[in-house]
Structure formats: structure tokens, C-alpha cells
N, CA, C and O atoms as a GROMACS GRO file, in nm:
protein
  412
    1MET      N    1   7.016   5.580   2.659
    1MET     CA    2   6.916   5.494   2.600
    1MET      C    3   6.952   5.460   2.455
    1MET      O    4   6.922   5.351   2.406
    2PHE      N    5   7.018   5.556   2.386
    2PHE     CA    6   7.057   5.531   2.248
    2PHE      C    7   7.151   5.411   2.238
    2PHE      O    8   7.140   5.329   2.147
    3ARG      N    9   7.244   5.401   2.332
    3ARG     CA   10   7.341   5.290   2.332
    3ARG      C   11   7.271   5.156   2.348
    3ARG      O   12   7.307   5.058   2.283
    4ILE      N   13   7.172   5.151   2.434
    4ILE     CA   14   7.099   5.027   2.458
    4ILE      C   15   7.028   4.980   2.331
    4ILE      O   16   7.032   4.862   2.297
    5ILE      N   17   6.963   5.072   2.264
    5ILE     CA   18   6.892   5.038   2.140
    5ILE      C   19   6.991   5.000   2.031
    5ILE      O   20   6.968   4.905   1.956
    6LEU      N   21   7.100   5.072   2.020
    6LEU     CA   22   7.202   5.042   1.919
    6LEU      C   23   7.260   4.901   1.940
    6LEU      O   24   7.274   4.825   1.844
    7VAL      N   25   7.293   4.867   2.063
    7VAL     CA   26   7.345   4.734   2.093
    7VAL      C   27   7.240   4.628   2.060
    7VAL      O   28   7.274   4.523   2.006
    8GLY      N   29   7.114   4.655   2.090
    8GLY     CA   30   7.006   4.562   2.058
    8GLY      C   31   6.996   4.538   1.908
    8GLY      O   32   6.980   4.424   1.864
    9TRP      N   33   7.004   4.644   1.830
    9TRP     CA   34   6.995   4.628   1.685
    9TRP      C   35   7.117   4.556   1.630
    9TRP      O   36   7.104   4.470   1.543
   10LEU      N   37   7.235   4.590   1.680
   10LEU     CA   38   7.357   4.527   1.628
   10LEU      C   39   7.369   4.380   1.668
   10LEU      O   40   7.424   4.300   1.592
   11CYS      N   41   7.318   4.344   1.784
   11CYS     CA   42   7.333   4.206   1.834
   11CYS      C   43   7.211   4.118   1.807
   11CYS      O   44   7.220   3.996   1.817
   12ILE      N   45   7.097   4.178   1.775
   12ILE     CA   46   6.975   4.098   1.760
   12ILE      C   47   6.912   4.118   1.622
   12ILE      O   48   6.905   4.022   1.545
   13ASN      N   49   6.866   4.236   1.591
   13ASN     CA   50   6.788   4.255   1.467
   13ASN      C   51   6.869   4.238   1.339
   13ASN      O   52   6.821   4.176   1.244
   14ILE      N   53   6.989   4.291   1.336
   14ILE     CA   54   7.070   4.278   1.214
   14ILE      C   55   7.111   4.132   1.191
   14ILE      O   56   7.101   4.085   1.078
   15PRO      N   57   7.156   4.059   1.294
   15PRO     CA   58   7.186   3.916   1.269
   15PRO      C   59   7.063   3.836   1.226
   15PRO      O   60   7.075   3.746   1.142
   16ILE      N   61   6.947   3.866   1.281
   16ILE     CA   62   6.826   3.794   1.241
   16ILE      C   63   6.795   3.819   1.093
   16ILE      O   64   6.762   3.726   1.020
   17THR      N   65   6.806   3.942   1.050
   17THR     CA   66   6.783   3.975   0.910
   17THR      C   67   6.884   3.902   0.820
   17THR      O   68   6.848   3.850   0.715
   18ALA      N   69   7.009   3.898   0.864
   18ALA     CA   70   7.112   3.827   0.787
   18ALA      C   71   7.083   3.677   0.781
   18ALA      O   72   7.101   3.615   0.676
   19ILE      N   73   7.038   3.619   0.891
   19ILE     CA   74   7.004   3.476   0.894
   19ILE      C   75   6.892   3.446   0.794
   19ILE      O   76   6.901   3.350   0.717
   20ILE      N   77   6.789   3.529   0.795
   20ILE     CA   78   6.675   3.506   0.706
   20ILE      C   79   6.717   3.518   0.559
   20ILE      O   80   6.682   3.433   0.477
   21LEU      N   81   6.790   3.624   0.527
   21LEU     CA   82   6.833   3.642   0.387
   21LEU      C   83   6.932   3.535   0.344
   21LEU      O   84   6.923   3.483   0.233
   22PHE      N   85   7.027   3.500   0.430
   22PHE     CA   86   7.124   3.396   0.396
   22PHE      C   87   7.053   3.263   0.369
   22PHE      O   88   7.083   3.195   0.271
   23ALA      N   89   6.959   3.227   0.456
   23ALA     CA   90   6.887   3.101   0.436
   23ALA      C   91   6.806   3.105   0.307
   23ALA      O   92   6.801   3.005   0.234
   24GLY      N   93   6.745   3.217   0.277
   24GLY     CA   94   6.668   3.230   0.154
   24GLY      C   95   6.753   3.210   0.030
   24GLY      O   96   6.717   3.134  -0.060
   25PHE      N   97   6.867   3.280   0.026
   25PHE     CA   98   6.955   3.267  -0.091
   25PHE      C   99   7.022   3.130  -0.096
   25PHE      O  100   7.041   3.074  -0.205
   26PHE      N  101   7.059   3.075   0.019
   26PHE     CA  102   7.123   2.943   0.022
   26PHE      C  103   7.029   2.837  -0.034
   26PHE      O  104   7.069   2.755  -0.118
   27VAL      N  105   6.904   2.838   0.012
   27VAL     CA  106   6.807   2.740  -0.038
   27VAL      C  107   6.777   2.765  -0.186
   27VAL      O  108   6.758   2.670  -0.262
   28PHE      N  109   6.772   2.891  -0.227
   28PHE     CA  110   6.749   2.924  -0.368
   28PHE      C  111   6.861   2.869  -0.456
   28PHE      O  112   6.835   2.813  -0.563
   29PHE      N  113   6.986   2.884  -0.411
   29PHE     CA  114   7.098   2.834  -0.491
   29PHE      C  115   7.106   2.682  -0.491
   29PHE      O  116   7.170   2.624  -0.578
   30LEU      N  117   7.041   2.618  -0.395
   30LEU     CA  118   7.032   2.472  -0.396
   30LEU      C  119   6.926   2.423  -0.493
   30LEU      O  120   6.915   2.303  -0.520
   31GLY      N  121   6.847   2.517  -0.546
   31GLY     CA  122   6.748   2.482  -0.647
   31GLY      C  123   6.605   2.479  -0.595
   31GLY      O  124   6.515   2.432  -0.664
   32TYR      N  125   6.583   2.528  -0.476
   32TYR     CA  126   6.449   2.531  -0.420
   32TYR      C  127   6.395   2.673  -0.423
   32TYR      O  128   6.462   2.765  -0.470
   33ASN      N  129   6.274   2.689  -0.374
   33ASN     CA  130   6.206   2.818  -0.372
   33ASN      C  131   6.268   2.910  -0.267
   33ASN      O  132   6.296   2.868  -0.154
   34PHE      N  133   6.290   3.037  -0.304
   34PHE     CA  134   6.345   3.137  -0.213
   34PHE      C  135   6.258   3.153  -0.089
   34PHE      O  136   6.309   3.167   0.022
   35ARG      N  137   6.126   3.150  -0.109
   35ARG     CA  138   6.033   3.166   0.004
   35ARG      C  139   6.049   3.055   0.108
   35ARG      O  140   6.036   3.079   0.228
   36MET      N  141   6.078   2.935   0.061
   36MET     CA  142   6.099   2.825   0.154
   36MET      C  143   6.224   2.851   0.240
   36MET      O  144   6.225   2.822   0.360
   37GLY      N  145   6.326   2.907   0.179
   37GLY     CA  146   6.447   2.943   0.253
   37GLY      C  147   6.422   3.053   0.354
   37GLY      O  148   6.475   3.051   0.465
   38VAL      N  149   6.342   3.151   0.314
   38VAL     CA  150   6.308   3.260   0.405
   38VAL      C  151   6.228   3.206   0.523
   38VAL      O  152   6.248   3.249   0.637
   39LEU      N  153   6.138   3.114   0.497
   39LEU     CA  154   6.062   3.053   0.605
   39LEU      C  155   6.154   2.977   0.700
   39LEU      O  156   6.142   2.989   0.822
   40LEU      N  157   6.246   2.901   0.646
   40LEU     CA  158   6.344   2.830   0.728
   40LEU      C  159   6.429   2.929   0.806
   40LEU      O  160   6.454   2.909   0.925
   41GLY      N  161   6.474   3.034   0.741
   41GLY     CA  162   6.552   3.138   0.808
   41GLY      C  163   6.472   3.208   0.916
   41GLY      O  164   6.528   3.246   1.019
   42GLY      N  165   6.342   3.225   0.894
   42GLY     CA  166   6.257   3.285   0.996
   42GLY      C  167   6.250   3.199   1.121
   42GLY      O  168   6.250   3.252   1.233
   43VAL      N  169   6.244   3.068   1.104
   43VAL     CA  170   6.240   2.978   1.219
   43VAL      C  171   6.372   2.984   1.296
   43VAL      O  172   6.373   2.991   1.419
   44VAL      N  173   6.482   2.981   1.222
   44VAL     CA  174   6.613   2.990   1.286
   44VAL      C  175   6.632   3.127   1.351
   44VAL      O  176   6.684   3.137   1.463
   45GLY      N  177   6.591   3.233   1.281
   45GLY     CA  178   6.600   3.368   1.337
   45GLY      C  179   6.517   3.386   1.461
   45GLY      O  180   6.560   3.452   1.556
   46TRP      N  181   6.398   3.329   1.463
   46TRP     CA  182   6.311   3.339   1.580
   46TRP      C  183   6.374   3.267   1.700
   46TRP      O  184   6.366   3.314   1.813
   47THR      N  185   6.436   3.153   1.673
   47THR     CA  186   6.505   3.081   1.779
   47THR      C  187   6.619   3.164   1.834
   47THR      O  188   6.639   3.172   1.955
   48TYR      N  189   6.695   3.226   1.745
   48TYR     CA  190   6.803   3.315   1.787
   48TYR      C  191   6.748   3.429   1.873
   48TYR      O  192   6.805   3.460   1.978
   49TRP      N  193   6.639   3.489   1.830
   49TRP     CA  194   6.577   3.598   1.905
   49TRP      C  195   6.534   3.550   2.044
   49TRP      O  196   6.555   3.620   2.143
   50SER      N  197   6.474   3.432   2.050
   50SER     CA  198   6.422   3.380   2.177
   50SER      C  199   6.533   3.361   2.281
   50SER      O  200   6.508   3.375   2.401
   51PHE      N  201   6.653   3.331   2.235
   51PHE     CA  202   6.763   3.311   2.328
   51PHE      C  203   6.840   3.439   2.359
   51PHE      O  204   6.895   3.452   2.469
   52THR      N  205   6.844   3.534   2.266
   52THR     CA  206   6.926   3.653   2.288
   52THR      C  207   6.851   3.771   2.351
   52THR      O  208   6.912   3.852   2.420
   53ILE      N  209   6.721   3.782   2.329
   53ILE     CA  210   6.649   3.899   2.382
   53ILE      C  211   6.646   3.901   2.535
   53ILE      O  212   6.655   4.010   2.591
   54PRO      N  213   6.633   3.788   2.606
   54PRO     CA  214   6.639   3.797   2.752
   54PRO      C  215   6.777   3.842   2.800
   54PRO      O  216   6.788   3.913   2.901
   55LEU      N  217   6.882   3.802   2.730
   55LEU     CA  218   7.017   3.846   2.766
   55LEU      C  219   7.032   3.995   2.744
   55LEU      O  220   7.090   4.065   2.827
   56TRP      N  221   6.981   4.044   2.632
   56TRP     CA  222   6.986   4.187   2.604
   56TRP      C  223   6.907   4.265   2.709
   56TRP      O  224   6.951   4.369   2.757
   57ARG      N  225   6.790   4.213   2.745
   57ARG     CA  226   6.705   4.282   2.842
   57ARG      C  227   6.776   4.293   2.979
   57ARG      O  228   6.772   4.398   3.042
   58LYS      N  229   6.840   4.184   3.023
   58LYS     CA  230   6.914   4.188   3.150
   58LYS      C  231   7.026   4.292   3.144
   58LYS      O  232   7.045   4.369   3.237
   59TRP      N  233   7.099   4.292   3.033
   59TRP     CA  234   7.206   4.389   3.017
   59TRP      C  235   7.151   4.531   3.014
   59TRP      O  236   7.208   4.620   3.077
   60ALA      N  237   7.042   4.553   2.942
   60ALA     CA  238   6.983   4.687   2.930
   60ALA      C  239   6.934   4.736   3.066
   60ALA      O  240   6.949   4.854   3.099
   61LEU      N  241   6.875   4.647   3.145
   61LEU     CA  242   6.829   4.687   3.279
   61LEU      C  243   6.946   4.721   3.369
   61LEU      O  244   6.935   4.809   3.454
   62LYS      N  245   7.057   4.653   3.351
   62LYS     CA  246   7.177   4.685   3.429
   62LYS      C  247   7.231   4.823   3.390
   62LYS      O  248   7.280   4.897   3.476
   63GLU      N  249   7.222   4.856   3.263
   63GLU     CA  250   7.271   4.985   3.214
   63GLU      C  251   7.177   5.100   3.248
   63GLU      O  252   7.222   5.211   3.277
   64CYS      N  253   7.046   5.075   3.244
   64CYS     CA  254   6.946   5.182   3.255
   64CYS      C  255   6.877   5.188   3.391
   64CYS      O  256   6.846   5.297   3.439
   65ASN      N  257   6.854   5.075   3.454
   65ASN     CA  258   6.784   5.065   3.583
   65ASN      C  259   6.640   5.114   3.578
   65ASN      O  260   6.585   5.152   3.682
   66ASP      N  261   6.578   5.115   3.463
   66ASP     CA  262   6.438   5.154   3.451
   66ASP      C  263   6.368   5.055   3.357
   66ASP      O  264   6.372   5.070   3.235
   67GLU      N  265   6.304   4.955   3.417
   67GLU     CA  266   6.243   4.848   3.338
   67GLU      C  267   6.136   4.901   3.243
   67GLU      O  268   6.124   4.853   3.130
   68GLU      N  269   6.059   4.998   3.288
   68GLU     CA  270   5.952   5.054   3.206
   68GLU      C  271   6.006   5.118   3.078
   68GLU      O  272   5.950   5.100   2.970
   69ARG      N  273   6.116   5.194   3.091
   69ARG     CA  274   6.176   5.259   2.973
   69ARG      C  275   6.236   5.156   2.878
   69ARG      O  276   6.223   5.168   2.756
   70VAL      N  277   6.302   5.054   2.934
   70VAL     CA  278   6.360   4.950   2.849
   70VAL      C  279   6.251   4.880   2.770
   70VAL      O  280   6.268   4.857   2.650
   71GLU      N  281   6.140   4.846   2.834
   71GLU     CA  282   6.029   4.781   2.763
   71GLU      C  283   5.967   4.874   2.658
   71GLU      O  284   5.938   4.832   2.546
   72LYS      N  285   5.948   5.000   2.695
   72LYS     CA  286   5.887   5.097   2.604
   72LYS      C  287   5.972   5.114   2.479
   72LYS      O  288   5.921   5.106   2.367
   73TYR      N  289   6.102   5.139   2.498
   73TYR     CA  290   6.188   5.162   2.383
   73TYR      C  291   6.220   5.032   2.309
   73TYR      O  292   6.241   5.034   2.188
   74GLY      N  293   6.224   4.921   2.379
   74GLY     CA  294   6.242   4.792   2.313
   74GLY      C  295   6.128   4.763   2.216
   74GLY      O  296   6.152   4.716   2.105
   75CYS      N  297   6.005   4.792   2.258
   75CYS     CA  298   5.889   4.774   2.169
   75CYS      C  299   5.889   4.877   2.056
   75CYS      O  300   5.861   4.844   1.941
   76LEU      N  301   5.921   5.000   2.090
   76LEU     CA  302   5.920   5.109   1.993
   76LEU      C  303   6.020   5.085   1.880
   76LEU      O  304   5.992   5.115   1.764
   77PHE      N  305   6.137   5.030   1.914
   77PHE     CA  306   6.241   5.007   1.814
   77PHE      C  307   6.248   4.862   1.767
   77PHE      O  308   6.352   4.817   1.719
   78LEU      N  309   6.137   4.791   1.781
   78LEU     CA  310   6.118   4.656   1.725
   78LEU      C  311   6.218   4.552   1.776
   78LEU      O  312   6.262   4.465   1.701
   79LEU      N  313   6.254   4.562   1.903
   79LEU     CA  314   6.340   4.461   1.964
   79LEU      C  315   6.259   4.360   2.043
   79LEU      O  316   6.290   4.240   2.041
   80THR      N  317   6.157   4.406   2.111
   80THR     CA  318   6.075   4.318   2.196
   80THR      C  319   5.928   4.334   2.160
   80THR      O  320   5.890   4.420   2.080
   81PHE      N  321   5.847   4.249   2.220
   81PHE     CA  322   5.702   4.261   2.209
   81PHE      C  323   5.648   4.302   2.344
   81PHE      O  324   5.715   4.288   2.446
   82LYS      N  325   5.526   4.353   2.346
   82LYS     CA  326   5.466   4.393   2.474
   82LYS      C  327   5.461   4.276   2.570
   82LYS      O  328   5.433   4.163   2.530
   83LYS      N  329   5.489   4.305   2.697
   83LYS     CA  330   5.485   4.200   2.798
   83LYS      C  331   5.347   4.138   2.803
   83LYS      O  332   5.246   4.208   2.800
   84GLY      N  333   5.343   4.005   2.811
   84GLY     CA  334   5.218   3.934   2.820
   84GLY      C  335   5.160   3.893   2.686
   84GLY      O  336   5.066   3.814   2.680
   85SER      N  337   5.215   3.947   2.577
   85SER     CA  338   5.163   3.908   2.446
   85SER      C  339   5.207   3.765   2.413
   85SER      O  340   5.303   3.714   2.471
   86LEU      N  341   5.137   3.703   2.323
   86LEU     CA  342   5.168   3.565   2.285
   86LEU      C  343   5.311   3.553   2.232
   86LEU      O  344   5.380   3.456   2.262
   87LEU      N  345   5.354   3.650   2.153
   87LEU     CA  346   5.488   3.644   2.094
   87LEU      C  347   5.597   3.661   2.200
   87LEU      O  348   5.704   3.600   2.188
   88SER      N  349   5.572   3.741   2.302
   88SER     CA  350   5.674   3.759   2.406
   88SER      C  351   5.690   3.634   2.492
   88SER      O  352   5.791   3.620   2.562
   89LYS      N  353   5.595   3.545   2.488
   89LYS     CA  354   5.603   3.423   2.568
   89LYS      C  355   5.697   3.320   2.505
   89LYS      O  356   5.721   3.215   2.564
   90THR      N  357   5.751   3.348   2.387
   90THR     CA  358   5.845   3.256   2.324
   90THR      C  359   5.989   3.282   2.370
   90THR      O  360   6.081   3.212   2.327
   91GLU      N  361   6.008   3.381   2.456
   91GLU     CA  362   6.142   3.408   2.507
   91GLU      C  363   6.188   3.295   2.598
   91GLU      O  364   6.109   3.241   2.676
   92TYR      N  365   6.314   3.260   2.587
   92TYR     CA  366   6.372   3.156   2.671
   92TYR      C  367   6.392   3.212   2.811
   92TYR      O  368   6.436   3.327   2.827
   93LYS      N  369   6.361   3.133   2.912
   93LYS     CA  370   6.378   3.175   3.052
   93LYS      C  371   6.508   3.115   3.105
   93LYS      O  372   6.516   2.994   3.129
   94TYR      N  373   6.608   3.199   3.123
   94TYR     CA  374   6.736   3.154   3.176
   94TYR      C  375   6.727   3.138   3.328
   94TYR      O  376   6.665   3.220   3.396
   95LYS      N  377   6.788   3.035   3.379
   95LYS     CA  378   6.792   3.012   3.523
   95LYS      C  379   6.919   3.066   3.585
   95LYS      O  380   6.921   3.098   3.704
   96SER      N  381   7.024   3.077   3.507
   96SER     CA  382   7.153   3.123   3.556
   96SER      C  383   7.156   3.274   3.566
   96SER      O  384   7.088   3.344   3.490
   97LYS      N  385   7.235   3.325   3.659
   97LYS     CA  386   7.252   3.470   3.673
   97LYS      C  387   7.356   3.522   3.575
   97LYS      O  388   7.365   3.643   3.554
   98LYS      N  389   7.435   3.433   3.516
   98LYS     CA  390   7.538   3.474   3.419
   98LYS      C  391   7.471   3.535   3.296
   98LYS      O  392   7.362   3.494   3.257
   99ASN      N  393   7.537   3.633   3.237
   99ASN     CA  394   7.483   3.702   3.122
   99ASN      C  395   7.591   3.715   3.016
   99ASN      O  396   7.704   3.752   3.046
  100PHE      N  397   7.557   3.686   2.893
  100PHE     CA  398   7.650   3.697   2.780
  100PHE      C  399   7.703   3.837   2.766
  100PHE      O  400   7.819   3.856   2.730
  101PHE      N  401   7.619   3.937   2.792
  101PHE     CA  402   7.658   4.077   2.776
  101PHE      C  403   7.731   4.133   2.897
  101PHE      O  404   7.775   4.248   2.895
  102SER      N  405   7.746   4.054   3.004
  102SER     CA  406   7.814   4.101   3.124
  102SER      C  407   7.961   4.122   3.097
  102SER      O  408   8.020   4.061   3.008
  103LYS      N  409   8.018   4.209   3.176
  103LYS     CA  410   8.162   4.236   3.163
  103LYS      C  411   8.241   4.131   3.232
  103LYS      O  412   8.364   4.136   3.232
   0.00000   0.00000   0.00000
């Protein structure tokens, strides 16, 4: 389970944080407000999250085979939101069986 959470943080949460901070500083150096850049970075980061979290979840289920544990630890370690919540409904629904994290 540790590996699943570590991969989630390395592939999802850390890049999102970098996107938000990069956008904030980039917009600040252009002469605008840092907060405006963070807001822009948040929108881009949320879009990134919406596309990558379903891929991570498919990969994690393949590794663990226990959907309940993946959801529990995903929520606990700030990777996912509880199923059925408004925020979890922003996840992109892939139609293809192909997965970015597949071997």
C-alpha cells in the first residue's frame, strides 16, 4: 500500500503543487498579482488532477485488488475525494481500457 500512495504523491500531488507555485511566480514576474497566478495554477492543477487520478486509481486497483482500501487510503493521503462527493465528480471518465501507468 505504501508504494501505491508514494506513486500517487509523486505523479499527482507534487506536480500539482509545482504547477500552482510556478504559475503564481510566473504571473508575479510578469507584473501581476501572485494570487492571480495561484488561482490560474489551481485551475490548471485541477485539470491535471481530473485526468490523472482515474489513471492512478486503475493502476492502484491492479496492484492492490481491494477497491475499498484504495479509496480509504487515497482519501486519507489527500489523493482522492470520497466517492459521490461533488469534487470527485470532476474526474474525467476514460472510455479506453489503456492506462498510462500500465506496463
